[in-house]
C-alpha positions in Angstrom: 22.1 39.9 -21.9 19.2 42.3 -21.7 16.6 42.4 -18.9 13.3 44.1 -18.3 12.6 44.4 -14.5 8.9 44.4 -13.6 7.3 47.0 -11.3 7.1 44.8 -8.1 10.9 44.4 -8.1 13.2 47.3 -7.1 15.0 49.6 -9.6 18.2 48.6 -7.7 17.9 45.2 -9.4 18.3 46.8 -12.8 21.4 48.7 -11.4 22.8 45.5 -10.1 22.5 43.8 -13.5 23.9 46.8 -15.3 26.9 46.8 -12.9 27.4 43.1 -13.9 27.8 44.2 -17.6 24.2 43.4 -18.7 21.6 45.8 -20.0 18.7 46.1 -17.6 15.8 48.6 -17.5 13.2 48.9 -14.8 9.7 49.5 -16.2 9.3 52.7 -14.2 12.5 54.2 -15.7 11.1 53.7 -19.2 7.5 54.9 -18.6 5.9 51.4 -18.5 5.4 51.1 -14.8 1.6 51.3 -15.1 1.3 49.4 -18.3 -0.6 46.1 -18.7 1.4 42.9 -18.9 0.8 42.6 -22.7 2.6 45.8 -23.2 5.6 44.7 -21.2 5.6 41.4 -23.0 5.6 43.2 -26.4 8.4 45.5 -25.2 10.5 42.6 -24.1 10.0 40.8 -27.4 10.8 43.9 -29.5 14.0 44.6 -27.5 15.2 41.0 -27.0 14.9 41.3 -23.2 14.1 38.7 -20.6 11.4 39.8 -18.2 12.4 39.5 -14.5 9.2 39.5 -12.4 7.4 38.2 -9.4 4.1 38.2 -11.3 2.7 34.7 -11.9 0.8 35.9 -15.0 4.1 36.1 -17.0 4.9 32.5 -16.1 1.4 31.5 -17.3 1.8 33.5 -20.5 5.2 31.8 -21.2 3.6 28.4 -20.7 1.2 29.0 -23.5 4.1 28.9 -26.0 4.3 30.9 -29.2 6.5 33.9 -29.6 7.6 34.7 -26.1 10.4 36.4 -24.2 12.3 34.5 -21.5 10.6 35.0 -18.1 12.7 34.9 -15.0 10.1 34.3 -12.3 11.3 35.4 -8.9 9.4 33.3 -6.4 10.5 34.6 -3.0 8.3 36.2 -0.5 8.4 39.9 0.4 11.8 40.9 1.6 13.9 43.9 2.0 15.6 45.3 -1.0 19.1 44.6 0.3 18.2 41.0 1.1 16.7 40.5 -2.3 19.7 41.8 -4.1 22.1 39.7 -1.9 20.0 36.6 -2.8 19.8 37.4 -6.5 23.4 38.4 -7.2 25.0 35.0 -7.0 22.2 33.6 -9.3 23.0 36.0 -12.2 25.5 33.8 -14.0 23.2 30.8 -13.7 20.3 32.7 -15.0 22.3 33.9 -18.0 23.4 30.4 -18.7 19.9 29.1 -18.6 18.7 31.8 -21.0 21.5 31.1 -23.4 20.6 27.4 -23.2 17.2 28.3 -24.5 15.1 28.1 -21.4 12.0 30.3 -21.7 10.7 30.1 -18.1 13.2 30.2 -15.2 11.8 29.9 -11.7 14.0 31.2 -8.9 13.2 30.1 -5.4 
């Protein structure tokens, strides 16, 4: 599975997904850290990546339908990086299963 990690999430999340045998890129690592949402959306579509984000705008964009990447909307408050990773890691297999089942908007709370 391929993932694009948005700017408000830590690069360590991309490393965690890579360690779990997925392909994950953080927007800062590929020069898109300051790019508008539309550019990230287009990149995700072109590369077959699911966008992992805390940004509500991506959820709204996905709800409009049309050609859209999967959006994994992380809806937890501000937390330390280690706590976020510990929370996210056990959810990875479920997220992948939901994406494979065709879900286009996955909310994680």
